[in-house]
N, C-alpha and C positions, 0 to 999 in steps of 0.2 A: 469575444471579450466578456469577462465576467461582470455581474451587476455592480460589484464594488469598484471595479476598474472604471466603469462608466460614471459611477458616483464621484470618483476621485477627480476625473477630468470635467465633471459638471455637464455631461452630455445628456443625462436623463434625470428625472426626479424619482425619488423612492415611491413605490407603490406597494399595496398589500398583496397584489397578485404574485409578485416575485419575492419569495421568502429567501433572502440571502443569509449567509452566516452572520452571526452577531459580530460586532467589531470590538477588538481588544482595545483597552484604554489604560494608559499609565499616566502618572502625574510627572511633574518636572524632575522629581527625584527618581523616576523610573520605577515607582512602586505600583504594582498591578492593582487595578480597580475592577469593578464589575463590568463584564462585557455589555455593550449597549447595542440597541437596534440601529440599523443603517440610517434610518430617518433621523435619529438623535445625533448620530455621527455627522450627518450633513449639516444640521443646525449648529453644532459646535464649530465646524469648519467655516461656515458662512459668517458666524459671529466673531471669528478670529480668536476663539478661546482654545483651539486645538489645531494641530498640524499633523501631517502624515509622518509617522516615525519609521514605519517599515511597511513595505507593500505585501510581502508574503511571509507570514500571515498578516493580513491587513491590520495595522495597529496605529492608533492615534496617540499623541502625547500632548498633555495639557501644557499651557504656557505659565502655569503657576504650581506651587506646592500645595497639595490638599491636606489639611490637618484632620486628624481623627477619622481616617478612612474606614467606613463600615462596609464590609463585603459579605456576601453569602458564599458558602463553600461550594466549590465545583468538584465533581468527580470525573476524573480522566479514565475513560474506558478504552481498552485495547483488545482488538481481535487479531492476533498475529497470524499471518499467512505465509505461504511459501513464495508466491509471486506478488501478492498485494495484501497489505495490512490495513485494517480499518481503525480509525481513532475518532472518538466522539467525546464531547463535553456535556455533562448533564448537571443541571443545577439542583438545589435542594427541593424544588417543586416537581421533580421528575420531568423536566423539560429539556429536550435536546436543543442546545443553542448553537452548537458548532460541530462540524464534522469534516473529516478529510480522509482520503485514501492514498496510501503511500505505496508506490510500485517499486519493488526491489530490483536489483540488477545482479542477483546471484549467478544466473546462467551466464551473463556476460563476463563476470569475473572468472568463472570456471573455464570458459572458452579462451580467455586471454592467458590464463596459466598453462593451458594445454598448448597454445601456440608458442609460448615462451619455452616450454619444455622441448617441443619439437625443434626449435631453433638451436637450443643448447646441445641437444643430442646430435644434430647435424654438424654443429661446429666441432664437437669432439671427434666426429668421424672423419673430418677433412684433414688434410695435411697442413695444419696450422701450428703455431707455437703451442707447446704443451701447457695446459693449465691444470693444476692439481685439483682433483675432484673434491668438492666440499660437502656433498650431500651425505657422506658417511659420518660427518662430524656434527650433524644437526641433532638436537635433542628437543623433543616436544615437551612443553610445560604441562603441568597438571590442569585438566579441564580444557585442553586445546581443542579448537574447532577449526575445520577447514575455512579458508578465507571466504568462500562463497556462502557459507553458513553463518560465520561470525559477522558478515556484513549486515545480515538481517537484524542482529541484536544491536549493532552499533548505530544503524540508521534510526531505529525506534528510540534508542536512548537519546540520540541527538534531538529528536523532535519532542520528546518528553521534557528534556531540559529547556528547550526553546519555549515551549508552551508555559512552563512554570515561571518564566520571566515576564509573561504578559497576562497571566490569569491567576486568580487566587485558588489554586488547586489544593484541595485538602486530602484527597484520597485517590488511589490508583486501583483500578480493577482490571485484571488480566484473565483472559481465557487460558486456562492451564491444564488442569488434571481432571479426571473423571471421578468426582466425588460421588459416593453412593448416597444420594439425598434421601432415598426411601429408608435405608438402613439407619440413617441418623435420626429421622423423624419417628420411626417405629422399629426398635431393635428386635421385636418379636415377629416381624413380618417374614413369611417363608412361603415356599410352594408356589402354586399358580398365582396367588395374590402378589407375590414378590416379583415373579417373572413378567407379569402384565400390569405393572403399575403406571404411574404418571408419565415417566420418561421411557416407557417400553418402546423399543424400535427406533428411537430418535438417533442414537449413536450409529446403529447399523445403517439406517436409511441415509444419514448424512455421508457416511463413508461411501456407500454405493452411488449416491448422486455425484460425488466428486470423481469417483473412479470411472463411471460410464458417461460422464459429460452431460448429465441432466437430460437425457433423451432415451427413447426406447431403443433397446439393444438390437431389435430385429428390424424395425422399420424406420428408425432414426427420427421419429416424430418428436418435436419439442413443444412445450407449452400445454401438454396434456397431462392428466393425472397418471402417475406411474405406480405400478405395483411391483412388489418384490417377487421375483421369479426364480425358480430352481432350474439351473441349466440341465442337470440330470434330476428328473422328478423324484419325489420321495417314493412313489410307487415302483420306480425302477432301481431303488437302492441308493438314491442320492442323499447326501447329508445336508445339515444346516450350516456348514462351514461357509465363511464369507467368500472363499474361493469358488464356491458352487452357486453363488447368488448373483443375480443381475437385476436390471429393471426393465419392465415391459409395460406397454399400454394394455388396457383391458382387452382390446380386440385381439392382439397378438397372444396375450396370456391365455385366453380361452381357446384360441385356435390351436395353440401348441398342445395344451392339455398335458397328458402324461407321456407323450411320444418322445422318442429320442431326438436329440438335436440334429443328427445326421438325416433322419427321415423328415423332420420338419423343414429343414433347409435344403432339401433335395434339389439339385441343379444350381446351388449357390455355394460352391466349395470355398470361394474366397471369403465370403462372409462368415462361414463356419470356422475357418482357420483363424480369422481375426478375432472372433469372439472367444475361442479357446485360448488364444495367445494372451488376450487382454485379461481373461479371468485368472490366469496364473501370474500375471505381472503385478508386483506390489505397487502400492500407490506412492510414487516418488515424492510428491509434494507433501503428503501426510507424514512421510518419514522425515523430511526436512524440518517440519514443524515440531515433531516429537523430539528431535535432537536439540533444537534451539530453545524450546520453551522453558526448560529448567535454567539455562544460562540467562535468559532474559529475565526470569523471575528473580534470580540472584542479583542481576544488575539493577533492577528497579528497587529492590529492598535496600540497596546501598545509598539510595537518594534520601533516606530518612523521612519518607512519607509512608503512611499506612498502605499496605498492599494486600488486597484480597483477591481470591481466584474464583473462577467458575468453570463449568464443564461445557464442552461443545454441544452435548445434547440439551443441556439447560438453556443455552443460548438460542438454539433452534426452537425449543418449546416456547420460550418467551416471545420470539418473533412471530411464530405461528399463532399463538394465543392472542397477540395484540393486532394481528392482521397487517403486519408491515411487509414491504417488498423485500426481496432478496438483494442485499447490497452489503459490502464489507463494513461501511460506516454504521449502517443500521444494526448489523450483527454486533458491532462493538457496543452500541448503545444498549443492547439486550444482554450483555454479559452480567453474570451474577444474579442475585435475588432482585427481581424487578416485578413490581405489582402493576404499575401503570406508567406509560410514557406518552408525552405530548411532543411531537416533532415540530419545532418552530422554524425549521429551515429545510430547503430542498436544493439549494445551490451550495455545494461543498467545494473545498479546495482539493484539486487533483494534483498530486505531487509525484514526480518520477525521478528516482535517483540516477544521476548521470555520471557522478564521480568528479573529482577535482582535477583530473589529468595526472598521469603517472610521472614517475621520475625519469622515464625513458626520454633521452634527449633527441632521438630521431626514430621515426617509424620505419619498420622494415617490411619488405615484401615477403612473399611466401618462401623465397629462397634464403632469406636472412640478410639481404643487402639493404643498406639504408637508402631511402628515397624521399624523405621529407624531414626537414629540421623542425624541431618543436621547442621554441624558446620558453623558458619558465618565468621570465620576468615580464612585468606589464609593459605594454607598448604605448607610449604617449599618455600614460595614466589609465589605460583601459586594458582589460583582459578579455580574451575570447569567452563569450558567454554572458557578459554584462548586458542587462536590459537597460536600454537608454531611450531617451526621447530625442528624436532627430527631426529637424525642420529643413527640408530641401527647398530652397527659394526659387529655383528655376529648373527647366528641363521637362522631360517626359514624366518623371516621377515626382513632380512638385506636390508638396503636401507635408503633413505631420505624421510621423510614424513612431510607434512604441514597439520596439523589437529587439532581438538579441544582436549583438555586435561582434564582428570579427575584425580587429584592427590590423593594419599593415604598418611596417616600419617606414614606409615612404609617405606617411601622412594621409593615406586613404584607408578604405575599409569596406566592409559589406554588412548590410543588415538583413535579417531574415524575418519578414513580417509573417504573422500567423495566417493571414489571408492574402489572396492575390498572387503576386509573383513569388518565385522561390527565393530570390535574393536580389538586392539592389545595391549597386556600387555607389559609395558616397565619399565625401571628404570628411575627415575627422573634425574639421572646424564647423560642420553642420550639426554636430552633436551638442545639444543644449545642456543636458545634465543626465547623469546616471540615475535611473529609477530604482534599480535593484542590482547590487553587485553579485557576481557569480559566487554561488555557495555550494555547488555540487548537485543542484536539483533543478529540474524544469517544472514549470507550473502551468496549470490550465484551469 
């Protein structure tokens, strides 16, 4: 359970050792104010001056209207990713006060569409009533993206709009394109000086780190310094193309030298085949980010906030220079021109996109036959996925739980605690109040 959750239920007192995300604060008119420290949030709640407005992200609402609100501007920084995107809020003193990591579900959407296609193809092949094919009448609009790719844009847009409701955001920075920073600073730069400047190697190394899983290609060691290695050495006619590059630890790099890969991995044909296959395989995640980044930039510009961009190499250069750990939300904090950063939090919000539930009224098995009914309406005022506070007065599972709920039409249901048992059967009358309504995301 997160520190802010413990603060909410009054189970612990705030300390300086656990640096939680700052707490969002709005007044009675829902006007965003400056984010406050968790200790200040607890004082406001104990004094009865504020109450919990929303649990994710944790937001307090004042019991009065605040006149002449003075706020300092916040910069919302975004590091879009294929599987996980990082988001951070930085104030005007270059302090990171809030962070989150958003896990996308693009692969789940793709798998669901492939399953639907297989079911429809099987249905057309069976001896059932004829349905006119409709796929020939479809026309894609300009700028169309596949649903698994468009999902990444829409989820980031949702969270940007949500954060703008609770924080005084004045600017958005997104990691987008590879600007030639050296050429901008010095148009006369050329030759070796241009090729080996400030950002030399950062773009290529970042690509190779993602492609080879941040480990040695030959011995699979992690957490050691990695060097750029030529699969076919330059002495044997190898080129500097990215498809001929990999990563290796110093020991393996020196041991291989200029020998051929087949000679170096003699007796290990499976490893040799895997390396050659992976070297020719394009980076799927990088392709997804390249496809969606322009669409995301256009979407953010439509929000009428100043939007600036930075490069991936610049982000890594800033993170390395500042000595920060590798994390998506810290990458987001390093996007753009960054001279200095002070990280005031290390407990961030972990968000996973789960979806709202499709329009499909029943689930089907692998043969296309229905086997589970899925009602779309709420049951006794609750929906599957609501986070509720439940008090079980008696029995083996006596106690207070805060967990997700799955209601049944017979007045019973199940809760899924984060720790302990997988699920607990309850009566819906034991549910005291909903803590957080289902919104298509799970939180940690």
